[in-house]
N, C-alpha and C positions, 0 to 999 in steps of 0.2 A: 122571799128575795128572788129565787129562781124564776117564779112565775112573773114577777115584775120585770125581770130582765127579758124573758121571752115575750112578754106583752109589748115591751119597748121595741124589740126587734121585729115584731109583727108589723108595727108601724101602720096600723089601720087595716091590715089584711085579715080576713076571717081565718079562724082555726081550720086547718093546721098550717096555713101558708105564712111565709115571711116576706117582708118588704125588701126588695132588692136594693133600694137606696140606703138601707141601714147597714150595708156591708161594704167593705173596701173593694176596690176594683182591681186589686192585685193580690196574688197569693192563691195557690191551688190552681185547678183547671177551671178558669172562668167560663169557658165555652161549655163546660159540663153542667152548668146550671139549667134547670128546666123551669122557665118562668112564663107567665102569661099576663097580659094587661087586664086590669080590672078597674075600669074607670080611669082615674088619673094615676093609679098605682100600678106597679109591676110586682105581682105576687108570684113567689117561687115555691115549688114543692120542696119539702124538707129533704135533706141528704141523709142516707142514700135513697135514691128513687125506688130501688127494688123492694125496700121495706114497706112501701106504700102500694106498689102496683102488684105485688105477689102476696100470697098468704104467708102465714107465719112459718110454715114448714119449708119455705124456700131456703133458708139458711141451713136447716137440717139436711136438705137434699144436697146442697153444694158441699157441705162439710163431709158428708158420706162419700161423695165423689172424690174429694181430696184424699180421703183415707185409702180409697182404691188406688190412687196414684202412689201412695206409700208402698202398697203391696207390689205394684208394678215396678217401682224403683228397686225393691229388694230382688225381684226376679231378674231385672237387668244387671244389678250388681253381681248376682251369682253367675250369670253368663260371662260378664267381663272378667271376673276374677278367675273363673275356670279357664277361659281362653288364655289368660296370662300365665297361670301356674301350671296347669296340666299339660301333658304332651299332646301334640296335634292329633295322634291316632285316637285319643280319647275324646277330643272335642270337635275335630273336623272344622276348625276355625277358618274363616275367610274374611278378607278385609271388607267386603261388601256387608257381611253380617255384623262385623264389629262396628263399623261406622254407623250403620243404621241403628244399632243398639245405643250408641252414644247420642245420636239425635233424639231418640225417645227419652233418654235420661235427662237431656236438657229440657225437653217439653215437660216432663214430670216435675222438674225443679220449679217450673213456673207456678205449679199448684201447691207444692209442698212448702215452699218458703212462706207464703202467707198463712198456711196452716200452723206453722211453728211460731211465727212472729205475732200473729193475731193483731194486725195493724188497724189503726183507726182510719176508716175510709174517707172521712170528711175533714177538710181544712177548717170549715166553719159550718153553720147550720144549713147552708144552701150550696156550698161549694165542695166538690170532691177533690181529694188529693191528686196531684199529678206527679210525674217523675221528678219535677224540680223541687217539690216539697216533701217527698217521701222516698227514702232510699229503698224501702221494701217494695214500693210500687215500681220503681225503676228496675230493680233486680228481677222481680217476678215477671214483669212485662217483657224484659229483654230475653230472659230464658225461654218464655213461652213462644215468642216470635221467632227467635233463631232456631229453636227446636222444631217448630213447624216448617220453617224454610228448609232446614237440613233434612228433615224426614222426607219431604217431597222430593228433594234432589237425589237422595240415596235410593228412594223407591224408583225414581226415573232411571237412574244409572243401572240398577239391578234389572229392570225391565228391558233396557237397551242391551245389556250384556246377554240376556237370554235370547233376545231377538237376533243378535248377531251370530250367536252359536247355532240356533236352530234354522233360521231362514237363509243366512248367508254363509254358514259353515266356516266362520272365522274364529280363530283361537284368540281369546282375550288374554293378553299377557301383561308384561310389565308396563308397556306403553299405555295400555288402557287403565292400569292401576294409577299411574301418575296423573293421567288425564282426569280420572275420577276424583282423586284427592283435590286437585285444583278446582274442579267444577263443584264438587260436593261440599267443600267448605268455603271456597272463595265467594261464590254467589250468596250464600246465607250471611256471611260477614258483611259484604258490601251492601246487601239488602237491609240488614239491621241498621247500619249506619245511616242509610238514606231515610228509612222510615222514622228513626228517632229524631232526625234533624227536621224533617218536613211534616211529621204527624205527631209523634210522641205517644205516650201511653198514660192512662189514668184509670181510676176506679170507676168502672162503668157497669160492670156485670158481676156482682159478687165481690169476694175478697181478693180476686186476682185482677191485676191491671191488664187492660186490653188496649189495642190501638185506637187512637182518636179518629173521629170522622174526617178531619181535614186531610185531604190528599190521600186517604187510605186506599181508595180504589186504584190509584195510579202507582203508588209505591209499594203496595203489598198484595192486595187481593187479586188484582188482574194478573200480575206476574206469577203469583202462586197458582192460580187456576189455569194459566197457560201451561205450566209444566205438568200440572195434574192432568190436563186434557191430553197432552202429548203422551204421558204415561199410559193413559187409557187407550189411546189410539194404537200405540206400539204393542200393548198387551193383547188387544183384540186382533191386531194384524197377525201376531204370532199364533194366536188360536186359530184364526182363519187359515193360515198356511198349514197348520197341523191337520185340520179337518180336510183340507184339499189333498194332502199327501195320503191321508188315511183312505179317503175314497178312491184315490188312484191306485192304491195298493190292493184294493179289493178286486179290481179288474186286471191286475198284472199277472200274466201267465209266463213271464220270462224266467229262465233258469237263474237261480241265485246260488250264492255260496253258503247258504244257511246250513249250519251243522257240520261244515267241513273243517272248522277250526281256523280258517283263514280269515283275514279282514274282509268284511262285507261291504266296504265302501272304499272309494279311491279319494284322491286329493281334490278332485273336481266334482262339484255337485251335479254337473250336467252329464257326467258319465254314469250316474247311479240309475238303477232301475227304481220305480216307485216303491217296490217292496223294501229295497235296501234303504232308501231314504226314510221310510216309515220306521224301520227298525232303529236307525240312528236317532231319529227324533224321539222315539219311545225311550231309548236309553237316557237321553238328556233329560227328559221330563221325569223319569224315575229318580234321577239324581237331584233334581232341583224343584220338585213339586212343592217343597216347603217354602222356598223363596217365592214361588208363584202365588201361593195362598197368602203369604205375608204382604205381597204387593197389593193384592186385591183388598185385603182387610184395611190396611193403613190408608190407602188411597180413598177408600169409601169413607173412613172416619174423617179424614181431613176435608174432603169435599163436603160432607154433611155439616161439619163444623163451620166451614167457610160460608156455605149458603145460609145457614141459620143465623150466624152472627151478622152477615151483611144485611139480611132481612130485618133483624132487630135494630141494627144501627140506622138503617133507612127509616124505620118506623119512628124511632125516637127523634131523628132529625126532622121528619115531617111534622111531628108534634111541636117542635121548636119553631119551625118556620110557619106553621099553620095552627095556632093555638085553639082554633075552634073545634078541632077534632077531639080535644080533651075536655071540652066544656061539660058534657054529660057526667063524666067521671068527677071533675072538679065540683060540679054542683052537688053531686051525691056526697062528697066529702064535707062540703060546707053544711049540707042539710043535716047530716048525722054527727056533726061536731068532730070530725076527724076519725070516726070509727071505720077503718079501712075494710074490715071483714064484710061490711054490708054493701061495699062498693066494688067487690072483685069482679062482678059480672060486667060492669061498665069499663073496667080496666083491661079486659081480655082483648079488646080490639087495638090496644096500644102496645102490647108486649107479646112475646112468644109464650106459648103455654108452658106451664111448669113441667109436665111430663116430657115435652120435647127438649127443654133445657136440661133436665136430668139425664135423658138418654144421650145427648151430645157429650156431656161432661163424663159420664160413665164410660162411653165408648172410647173417648180419648184416653181415659185412665187405664183401660184394659189393654192398651197396646203392649205394655211390658209383659202382661200375662201371655198374650199371643206369641210374643217372641220366645218366651221360655218354653211354651208347649211345642212350637214348630222348629225352633233352632236348637233347643236343648236336646240332649241324648241321654239315655240311661247309662251309657258308658262314662258320662261325667260323674255320676253318683259312685259308680264302682272305682273310678279313678281317684276320687277324694277318699274313699274308704281305704284303698291301697296306700295312698299317701299318708294318711293318719296312722295306719298300721305300721308303715315303715318308720315314721318318726317316733312312734311309741315303742318300736322294737318288738312288736308282737306278730309281725308278718312272717309266715312260713313260706319258704320257697317251694313251689310245687312244680317247677319246670324240671323235665327229665334231662339229666346230664349224664352222658355215657362216660365210662372210665377212660375210654380211648380219647375223649375230647379233652381230658385234662393233661394229656401228654404234651410235652414241649418238643415239637417236631424239629425245631430249629437246632437242637443239640445233635440229632442224628437224622439227616434228611432221608436216609435209606431205611429207617426203622419201621415204617408203616407199609406192610404188605410188599416188601421188596425182597428179592432173592439174592443170596450172597453170590458174589462173583469172584471170591478168593479161591484159587486152585489149591492152596495148601491146606485148606480145611477139609476135613473128612465128613463133618456133620453138616448137613444142609438144613438150615433153619427156615421154615416157611414164614412164620410171623414172630420174630424175636422181640416181643413187646416187653417194655420194662416199666409199665405203668404202676402208679402207686395203688396198692391194694386198699380196698375199703376196709374200715374197721369191721370186726366180726360182729359187733353188737351195735345196731342202730335202730332207733325207734321208727315206727311207721312202716310204710311200704318201702321196699328197696328192690333194685334190679339185680338179679344174680350176676356175679362177675364171670361172664363167659370169656372175656378177653384178657384177663389179668395174668394168665399163666403162659409160659413159653410152650409152644406146640412143636413137636418134632415130626418131621415127615416120616411116615412109616410106609414103605413100599409093600405092595402085595407080594405074597409068597411066589406067585407065578409071574410076577411082573418084572420086566427087564428095563423099565423106563425110569426116568427121574424127572423131577419138576423142571420145566423149562420156562424161561421168561417169554412173555408175549412177543411175537415177531410181527412186524408190519409188512404186509404184502405190498409190493410195488408192481403195478401193472405196467407192462411195456406200452409205450405210446403207440406202437404199431397196431395194438389191439383195436384202436379206433377204426382202422381200415378193414377190419374183419379178418386179419391174418394173425395166426398164433404160431409160436415156435416151441417145440418141446426142448427140454434140457438135454444136453449131450449125455450119452450113456456113460455110467461110471464103470471103470474096470472092475472085474470080479474081485481081484485081490483087495482093492480099496473099498469096495462096497461092503464086504464083510467087516473090515476094520471100522468103517463109519457106523455100522449098526451096533457094534458091541464095545468099542473101545474109545469112542469120542465122549468126553465129559462135557455135557452142555453147560455146566456151571464153572468150568475151569478154564485156564489159559491153555489153548491148544496150539501146538507148534507143528507146522507141516514141514517135513524134511524131504529133500529129494532122494531118489533111490540110491544115488551113488554116495550120499553123505552118510555120516555115522548115524546109525539107528539107535534112538534112545528108548529103552523099554518104558512103557507106561505103567504106573502103579495099578495094582489090581483094584478094580472098582468095588466100592463098598456095597453095590447093589447086585454083584454077581452071587448067584446062589451057591451054597455048599455043594461040592461034588461036580460042579460044572468045569469043563476044561478051561485051562488058562491059555488064551491065545495071544497074550501080550509078549511072549518070549520071541516070537519070530515075525512080529508085525511092527510096523512103524507107528509111533505114538502121534496121533493127529489131534 
C-alpha cells in the first residue's frame, strides 16, 4: 500500500524523485523544494535534501555537535549561576562578560531545542517545514539568529571598550554600560524581527532551522559581517597601537617614575613618556587578556560560520535557478535506482564537504567551553566549596581574630591604650583592658592571650619619670623665615619644682607666689629615702 502511494506521488518521475504537481502549493516552505524539469514533468528531490547529498554519517556528525552544545550550555550555566550567587571577589564578574555569556546561551539553545524535540523536518515528501508550520523550527531558528546577532554585538562592544581604554585612555563607566545595553540587545531584537518578517527560517541544513535565502543578505548576513569587520578592524588597530608604543619604549631614555611608588602616568596621554604609556598598556592587557582571546575566538567562529553558510546557500540557490548543474548527480541517482552512496562524488560540487560542516558546528558549540576556560576562575570553585560548607555547617573559621578586636570600645572610649588623666588616682594604668578571656581549653591552634590581663606600669628603681601622654609639637610660623626663638629661662626655684613635683598625669594648679601655697602629695614614684621637697614648694 505504501509503495502504491509513493508510486502515485512520483507521478511518472524516476526513483527517487517525486512529481511536484502531485503536492499542494501551500504548507511548509515551498521555496525550499529542490526541483528540476524532466521533459514535461517537474521532478523534485526527496526531503530532506541533506539525506541524499551527504553520506549516512552526516546525521551522526550533526548530532554529536549538538551534544557539544549541551556541554557548552552547562559551562555557561555554571558561569551565570556563579556570577549571581557568589560574591564579586570570587568571580570578578562584569556586565560585558555576563551579556556575552547570555548571547552564547541563546545560540546554544538553537541547537539544543531540536536535539530534545527531534522534530520532523519535512511537511511532506518534497517540502521542508518552515516557521509557520513547525513551532520547533521557529524556536530553534529564532534562538540561533538572535544568539548570533547578540554574540557579534557584545564582542564588538568588548573590543570597543578595550580600544577606548588603551588607545584613548578613556574610563568606560556607567554611560558606556547603558549605551552597551541598548546597542547590545536593541540591535539583535530589531534585527530578529526584520529577518523573520522578510526572510523567515526553515529546515535547510540538518535538524536546526536556518534563515531562508530570500533577502537574507540584506537583513542578516551583510549587517552581521559589517559589525564583525568593525570588530576586527578595532581589535587590530588596538594591537597596532600597542606594538607602536612598545617599539617607542625601546628607544625611550627619559627618566620615569618607575619603582618610586608614585603614579607613572598623568591624566593626559600626551604628557606620558613612551615607557610610561607602555607600562600602562601592559597593565591593561594583563587584566583583560582573557577578553581579548574571547573576542578573537568568537569572531573567528562567527565569520567562519557566516562564510560557509552563505556559500552553501548560494550553491543550493544556483542549483535551483540552474538545474543543469545537478544533472550528473541526478542521472547517477536514476541510474542506480536511488542508491545515494554510489553518487556522493557527483554531489560534492553541490554542497559543502562534511568535514567543513562538522568543523563549523563544533566550533560554534565550543564557545561555551571557551567562556568557562577564559572567564572562569579557580576562586569560583573554592567559593562554591565554602558556600556548601557554610550551608552544611561544617565550615571552620580560620581567620585570626585578636582578643582586643572583640572589645566593645564604645563602652569606654579611653580603654584602648589611653593614659588616665585623673589626679586623684595613685595607680597609673597603662593598658586597662577588660576583654573577655578565652576559654582555657580550645581545640586546634590558638593565639596566646597576651593582652587579656591588666598591666601595671612599673618604674625603674633609678627612674624618676612617669608615663606621659604624647604631645604634639607645634612649630612657630616664623620658622619658615629661618628665625628661631628659644624659650625664656625658667627661674631656678621653679625649675626644681617642675622637675620633681609636677605630675604629668594629674590636674596641676599653678599658684602665684603671694597666694596660699598648697602642698602637693608625695609622688608615688619618689624613691624611699629621697628628701621630700614638697613642704616648702608650690604645687604646680
